[in-house]
C-alpha positions in Angstrom: 42.3 29.9 -70.7 43.4 33.4 -69.2 46.6 35.0 -68.0 46.6 35.6 -64.3 50.1 37.7 -64.3 53.4 38.4 -66.0 56.4 38.1 -64.3 59.9 39.2 -65.5 62.7 37.0 -64.4 66.1 38.6 -63.8 69.3 36.9 -63.3 70.4 37.4 -59.7 74.3 38.5 -59.2 73.0 41.5 -56.8 70.2 39.7 -54.5 70.8 42.0 -51.5 70.9 45.1 -53.5 67.9 44.0 -55.4 65.9 43.6 -52.3 67.0 47.0 -51.0 66.3 48.6 -54.4 62.8 47.0 -55.1 62.1 47.8 -51.3 62.2 51.6 -52.1 59.1 50.7 -54.6 57.3 48.9 -51.8 58.1 45.3 -53.0 58.5 42.6 -50.2 60.1 39.0 -50.7 57.2 36.6 -51.1 59.4 33.4 -52.0 62.7 32.3 -51.5 63.8 28.8 -52.3 67.6 29.7 -52.3 68.0 29.7 -55.9 65.1 31.7 -56.9 63.5 34.5 -54.9 60.4 36.6 -55.6 59.6 40.1 -54.8 55.7 41.4 -54.7 53.9 44.4 -54.1 51.6 43.8 -50.9 48.9 46.0 -52.6 49.1 44.2 -55.8 50.4 40.8 -55.4 50.3 40.3 -59.5 53.3 42.9 -59.5 55.8 40.5 -59.0 59.8 40.2 -59.8 61.6 37.1 -59.7 65.0 36.6 -59.3 67.1 33.5 -60.3 70.5 32.0 -60.2 69.5 29.2 -62.5 66.9 26.4 -63.1 66.5 23.6 -60.3 65.7 21.1 -62.9 66.6 22.6 -66.0 69.8 24.3 -67.2 67.5 26.9 -69.1 66.6 30.4 -67.3 63.7 31.8 -68.2 63.1 35.6 -69.2 59.7 36.0 -67.9 57.0 33.9 -66.4 53.4 33.7 -67.5 50.8 32.3 -64.8 47.7 30.7 -66.5 44.7 29.4 -65.0 45.1 26.0 -67.2 48.5 25.0 -68.0 47.4 21.9 -69.7 45.5 23.8 -72.2 48.2 26.2 -72.8 50.6 23.4 -73.5 48.2 22.0 -75.8 47.9 25.1 -77.7 51.9 25.5 -77.7 52.4 22.0 -79.0 49.4 22.3 -81.8 51.1 25.5 -83.0 54.7 23.8 -83.1 56.3 26.1 -80.2 59.8 24.8 -79.3 59.1 23.1 -75.8 62.6 23.5 -74.1 61.3 22.0 -70.7 58.8 19.0 -70.5 55.4 19.5 -69.0 55.7 18.4 -65.4 54.8 19.0 -62.0 57.7 20.9 -60.2 57.7 21.0 -56.1 57.1 24.6 -56.3 54.3 24.4 -59.0 56.4 25.3 -62.1 55.1 23.3 -65.0 57.3 24.0 -68.3 59.0 26.3 -70.4 58.6 27.4 -74.1 60.7 29.6 -76.6 58.6 32.5 -78.0 59.4 33.6 -81.7 62.0 36.3 -80.4 64.3 33.4 -78.8 62.9 34.5 -75.3 62.2 31.3 -72.8 58.9 32.0 -71.3 58.1 29.9 -68.0 54.5 28.8 -68.3 53.1 28.4 -64.8 50.3 26.5 -63.3 49.9 26.5 -59.7 48.0 23.4 -58.0 
């Protein structure tokens, strides 16, 4: 299993200001579901920031997202390790698969895209 990208997830009280601020660094909007917006560098799409007002299918808002090439293997490794699963493994309409809490108490959104 390999990690494809790591994305900070930031609560979104100032979306317009955030778009303008990160736009100064070249970030452009690449996803907008209304409650979650992603900005990425057009030169390096793995350089990405996500802003969210909350979870659509869970009350838990992640602190960070990790995109992996095999989310099922990641889930198996985390459950075998005894990691706290705070969102069940499932296919969401936007390809988010699950949440887990890391040893520091941070909620990590582990993502696999279909």
